[in-house]
C-alpha positions as CSV (number, residue, x, y, z in Angstrom):
1,M,-22.5,-22.9,13.7
2,N,-25.0,-23.2,16.3
3,Y,-26.5,-19.6,15.4
4,D,-28.7,-19.3,18.9
5,S,-27.0,-20.1,21.6
6,L,-27.5,-18.0,24.0
7,K,-25.8,-19.5,27.9
8,I,-26.8,-17.5,30.8
9,A,-25.8,-18.7,34.6
10,R,-27.5,-18.1,37.3
11,G,-27.3,-15.0,38.8
12,A,-27.1,-12.8,35.9
13,V,-29.3,-10.0,35.1
14,V,-29.5,-9.5,31.2
15,C,-32.1,-6.9,30.0
16,A,-34.3,-8.2,27.5
17,E,-33.7,-5.2,25.3
18,A,-30.1,-5.8,25.2
19,D,-28.9,-7.5,21.7
20,L,-27.3,-10.8,22.1
21,R,-26.9,-13.5,19.1
22,G,-25.0,-16.2,18.4
23,D,-23.0,-18.3,20.9
24,V,-23.0,-16.1,23.4
25,T,-22.4,-17.1,26.9
26,V,-22.9,-14.6,30.3
27,G,-21.3,-15.4,33.7
28,T,-22.7,-15.2,37.5
29,N,-23.4,-11.8,38.8
30,T,-22.7,-9.9,35.3
31,I,-25.0,-7.2,34.4
32,I,-26.1,-6.3,30.6
33,H,-27.9,-3.0,30.7
34,P,-31.0,-2.6,27.6
35,K,-29.7,-1.3,24.1
36,V,-26.1,-3.4,25.0
37,R,-25.1,-5.4,21.5
38,I,-23.1,-8.4,22.0
39,F,-22.6,-10.1,18.5
40,A,-20.4,-13.8,18.1
41,Y,-20.6,-13.0,14.5
42,G,-16.9,-15.0,13.9
43,G,-16.6,-17.4,17.0
44,P,-18.1,-17.8,20.8
45,I,-17.9,-14.9,23.0
46,V,-17.5,-15.9,26.8
47,I,-18.3,-13.6,29.6
48,G,-17.1,-13.8,33.3
49,E,-18.2,-13.2,36.3
50,G,-19.5,-9.9,38.0
51,C,-19.2,-7.8,34.5
52,L,-21.2,-4.5,34.6
53,I,-21.8,-3.9,30.6
54,E,-23.7,-0.5,30.4
55,E,-25.6,0.7,27.8
56,Q,-25.2,1.0,24.0
57,T,-22.0,-1.1,24.5
58,V,-21.1,-3.1,21.7
59,I,-18.7,-6.1,21.9
60,I,-18.2,-8.8,19.0
61,N,-16.4,-11.0,17.9
62,R,-15.7,-9.9,14.2
63,G,-13.9,-13.0,12.5
64,D,-13.1,-12.2,9.0
65,L,-15.3,-9.3,8.5
66,S,-13.7,-6.2,6.3
67,D,-13.8,-3.0,8.0
68,E,-16.7,-2.0,5.5
69,E,-18.7,-4.9,6.5
70,L,-18.2,-4.5,9.9
71,A,-19.6,-0.9,9.8
72,K,-22.6,-2.2,7.8
73,F,-23.3,-4.9,10.3
74,L,-23.3,-2.3,13.0
75,K,-25.6,0.3,11.0
76,E,-28.0,-2.9,10.2
77,T,-28.4,-4.2,13.8
78,E,-28.9,-0.3,15.3
79,T,-31.2,0.7,12.9
80,R,-33.0,-2.9,13.0
81,P,-32.4,-5.5,16.0
82,P,-34.7,-8.1,15.7
83,Q,-36.6,-9.2,18.0
84,A,-34.7,-6.8,20.3
85,R,-38.2,-5.8,21.6
86,S,-39.7,-9.1,22.2
87,G,-36.6,-9.9,24.5
88,K,-36.2,-12.9,22.5
89,N,-32.6,-13.9,21.4
90,A,-32.5,-13.3,17.6
91,P,-30.4,-15.9,15.6
92,L,-27.7,-14.5,13.2
93,R,-29.6,-16.1,10.4
94,A,-32.5,-13.7,10.6
95,L,-29.2,-11.0,10.3
96,Q,-27.9,-12.7,7.2
97,A,-31.0,-11.9,5.9
98,Q,-30.9,-8.7,6.0
99,C,-27.2,-7.8,5.1
100,S,-25.8,-8.5,2.0
101,Y,-22.8,-10.6,3.0
102,V,-23.0,-13.9,4.8
103,C,-21.6,-15.3,8.2
104,G,-18.9,-17.4,8.2
105,K,-19.1,-21.0,7.5
106,A,-17.6,-22.6,10.9
107,V,-16.6,-21.4,14.6
108,G,-14.0,-19.4,14.8
109,E,-11.6,-18.5,17.6
110,A,-13.5,-17.6,20.9
111,Q,-13.4,-14.6,22.3
112,N,-12.8,-15.0,26.1
113,I,-13.5,-11.9,28.3
114,G,-12.2,-12.5,32.3
115,N,-14.1,-11.6,35.6
116,Y,-15.3,-7.9,36.8
117,N,-14.9,-6.1,34.1
118,F,-16.2,-2.4,33.6
119,F,-17.7,-1.1,30.4
120,E,-18.7,1.9,30.7
121,V,-21.6,3.6,27.8
122,G,-20.5,3.0,24.2
123,S,-17.7,1.3,24.8
124,H,-16.6,-0.8,21.7
125,V,-15.2,-4.1,22.0
126,Q,-13.5,-6.4,19.5
127,A,-10.4,-7.6,21.4
128,M,-10.3,-11.4,21.8
129,K,-8.8,-11.7,25.1
130,I,-9.3,-9.5,28.1
131,G,-8.5,-10.5,31.7
132,S,-10.0,-9.5,34.6
133,N,-11.0,-6.5,36.8
134,N,-10.4,-4.1,34.1
135,V,-12.3,-0.2,33.4
136,F,-13.0,0.2,29.3
137,E,-14.3,4.0,30.2
138,S,-17.2,5.8,27.6
139,K,-16.4,5.6,24.0
140,C,-13.3,4.0,23.9
141,K,-12.2,1.5,21.4
142,L,-10.8,-1.7,21.3
143,G,-9.4,-3.4,18.4
144,R,-9.6,-7.1,17.4
145,K,-6.0,-7.4,17.7
146,L,-5.3,-5.9,20.7
147,T,-5.1,-7.8,23.9
148,V,-5.5,-7.0,27.6
149,G,-4.4,-7.9,30.6
150,D,-5.6,-7.7,34.3
151,G,-6.2,-4.0,36.3
152,C,-6.0,-2.1,33.1
153,V,-8.1,1.0,32.4
154,V,-9.1,2.6,28.8
155,S,-9.8,6.2,29.4
156,V,-12.9,8.0,27.4
157,F,-12.3,8.3,23.4
158,C,-9.3,6.2,23.7
159,A,-8.7,3.8,20.4
160,L,-6.3,1.1,20.7
161,E,-7.1,-0.5,17.0
162,K,-3.5,-1.8,16.3
163,E,-1.9,-5.1,17.5
164,D,-1.0,-4.5,20.9
165,H,-0.8,-6.1,24.3
166,L,-1.9,-4.4,27.8
167,D,0.3,-5.6,30.7
168,D,-1.4,-5.9,34.1
169,R,-2.0,-2.5,35.4
170,T,-2.2,-0.5,32.6
171,V,-3.0,2.8,32.1
172,V,-4.3,4.3,28.8
173,Y,-5.3,8.0,28.5
174,G,-5.5,11.0,26.8
175,P,-5.9,12.0,23.3
176,N,-2.3,10.2,21.7
177,N,-3.4,7.1,24.0
178,Q,-0.4,8.0,26.9
179,R,0.3,5.1,29.2
180,R,1.2,4.6,32.6
181,K,1.2,2.2,35.4
182,Q,-0.8,2.3,38.3
183,Q,-0.4,0.7,42.0
184,D,-3.8,-1.1,42.4
185,K,-5.9,-3.1,40.2
186,P,-9.4,-1.0,39.9
187,M,-11.8,-2.5,42.3
188,P,-14.6,-4.3,41.5
189,Q,-18.0,-2.7,41.3
190,T,-19.9,-4.8,43.9
191,Q,-22.0,-2.6,46.0
192,Q,-23.0,-1.2,42.2
193,L,-23.8,-4.5,40.7
194,E,-25.6,-5.6,44.2
195,F,-28.1,-2.7,43.6
196,L,-28.5,-3.4,40.3
197,A,-29.1,-6.7,40.5
198,K,-32.2,-5.3,42.8
199,V,-33.2,-2.4,40.9
200,L,-33.2,-3.4,37.0
201,P,-35.9,-6.3,37.6
202,N,-38.1,-4.2,38.6
203,F,-38.1,-1.6,35.4
204,H,-36.8,-3.7,32.7
205,N,-37.9,-7.5,31.5
206,L,-34.9,-9.8,31.6
207,K,-33.6,-13.0,29.3
208,K,-33.9,-16.1,31.3
209,S,-30.8,-17.8,32.7
210,N,-30.7,-21.5,31.7
211,V,-27.2,-22.5,33.1
212,A,-26.3,-23.1,36.6
213,A,-22.1,-22.4,36.2
214,S,-20.0,-19.8,35.1
215,P,-18.6,-20.4,32.2
216,E,-15.0,-21.5,31.5
217,P,-12.6,-19.9,28.9
218,K,-12.7,-21.4,25.6
219,G,-9.9,-22.2,23.5
């Protein structure tokens, strides 16, 4: 496995205070705020174009980590994010040295995230396949066995941790994860993306782009 394989497409804005590790690919015009954690632990993560990922969001390809190991992993990285303040992409080897378990020996299944998805503050994402034009509201949780179509909304504090699929334009809401269909897909956050692309570089150091084109989903 390539433990330090961050790829950022031209036009993406990735704040240096974000903690990205492993084989992570970030598409054109995607915005990643400070204090975001994205960990390609069990396999690659591919994030498409025009996504907006707000503070304290966690996106993780957890591989075969148990719930207990995952909780320890996230606690370790929250309290001691290696090199996060320096803006350097920390290899997963550094994390292995801090944790009591060992990372998988082979590259696993890729986690593919489509275009123009909006991850609000504190959302937690393990889902391996996410379409485009979705909104994941603050503090929602998407489990590894969930797949998401296009134009869906998962509302505040909703937790979808069982094996399931959200059809296109599904809205999940309320304490019991009720569902309904909406007529139209959420609009891309185009104006907000343009605004943040201008403003964030004035207040934060950025990770440098190193690839020209947006990523293709991995199998």
